[in-house]
PAPAKE-455798 format. One record per residue (C-alpha): x, y, z. Coordinates in steps of 0.25 Angstrom, whole numbers, plus 5000, padded with zeros to 4 digits. Layout:
% PAPAKE-455798
XYZ;...
This chain:
% PAPAKE-455798
507349965027;506049965019;505250095019;504050095028;502750155022;501450185028;500350205017;498950255019;497850205010;496650305011;495850215001;494550284996;494450385009;494450525011;494050655004;495150744998;495050835010;495150715020;496350655012;497150785012;496850805028;497350655030;498550675022;498850805030;498750745043;499550625039;500750715034;500750795046;501650705052;502450655039;503750715045;503650595055;503450485046;504650395044;504150315033;503350325020;501850365021;500950345009;499550395008;498650324998;497450424996;496250414985;496750454971;496050594970;496850644983;498250614978;498650744973;498050814984;498850724995;500050744987;499950894989;499550875004;500850775006;501850864999;503150875007;502950745014;503450605012;501950555012;501650484999;500450454991;499850324984;498750304975;497850194980;497850124966;498150134952;497650074939;498249954932;498150034919;499050144914;498050234909;496750244901;495250224902;495050184916;494150274923;494450294938;495850234938;497150294942;498550254935;499750234941;500250344931;499250444937;499750414951;501250434947;500950564939;500450614953;501750574960;500950474969;502150374972;501350254977;500150174974;499350064980;499149934971;498249814975;497649864988;496749764993;495449854990;495849864976;496049714975;494649684981;493749794977;494349814963;494849674960;496249714957;496949594952;498449554953;498649584939;498049724940;498849754952;500049704944;499749814933;499549914944;500949884950;501549894936;500950024934;501250094947;502750054945;502750094931;502350234935;503350244947;502250224958;502550144970;501550034972;500949984985;500549844982;499449794991;499249644993;498649555004;497549455007;496049455011;495449385023;495149255017;496549235011;497149265025;496149165032;496549055021;498049095024;498349125010;498749265012;500249235007;499849164994;498849284991;499749394994;500849324985;499949314974;499749454975;501149494974;501449394964;500449434954;500549594956;501949624961;502949514957;503049554943;503749674946;505249694945;506149704956;506349854954;504749864954;504349784966;505349864974;504449984972;503149914977;502549924991;501749814995;500649825006;500049705011;498549715014;497949595022;496549635017;495849565029;496549665038;496049785031;494749855037;494349715042;494649735058;495649615056;497149645057;498349575052;499349555063;500749615061;501249465059;500249445048;500649575042;502149545043;501949395038;501349445025;502349555023;503449455025;502849365015;502649475004;504149515007;504549365005;503749354991;504449484987;505749414990;505549294983;505049364971;506149484971;507149454982;507449484997;508049624993;506849674986;505849604996;506549685008;506349815001;504849794998;503949875007;502749805012;501549875019;500449815028;499049855024;498149795034;497349895043;498549965048;498250055060;498950135070;498850015081;499549915072;500449985063;501649985072;501649825074;501349805059;502449895054;503449835063;503449705055;504549675047;504049665034;502949775036;503449905030;502249995033;500750005030;499650035020;498650095029;497150105026;496150155036;497050205046;497850295035;496450385034;496750425049;497950515050;498150485064;498150335062;498950345049;500050425056;500150325068;500350205057;501450285050;502150315063;502050165066;502950125055;
């Protein structure tokens, strides 16, 4: 069976004190977590949280990494920097990075290559906007994201990638993707991986759902055959909500 993962993306939120307090609250029940839990805090907090979470199986992820190895790129954080801090995971291609910072498929391809080169496990985000969903072009849109940023990878490398499907229209909008809509897209993604790499590899790839996961919808979402957990946004900033989502897997 595929590993189940719940990742909490804290985005640009919390002071250092608040982040440590939240991590401490989440880890208070770590012994009861049956699946992998990942926290994605702001870059400045990674080492402090690494110390706070020591002795638990809760892992950390960078929220992004640069598409360059090193150099005069003020404000950027490289894959090698994350690796040097023993941060195991990194988010690549989050919808906010694509929309607000105009990250192209080619840029994300470079980020994927660098993260894998330095031994990071990338969580590759993909998904369509509301207009694309209304036009019923979501399948072609997501397929293009996969083809242009992922499908150049070798069979060995693609098995290290976690995919997170984010229906952008269901993030912070008050709209929700139904469990069936989530399952349909996860199944579509797995089919495309199968066509490119074979059924065996496709069945091993972990695909997370990332569209406004909350305690009241988590269990039904996670019960879908091709949904292997969640990439949680706002609800991961509330310890009680996030712990309920973890337990819903």
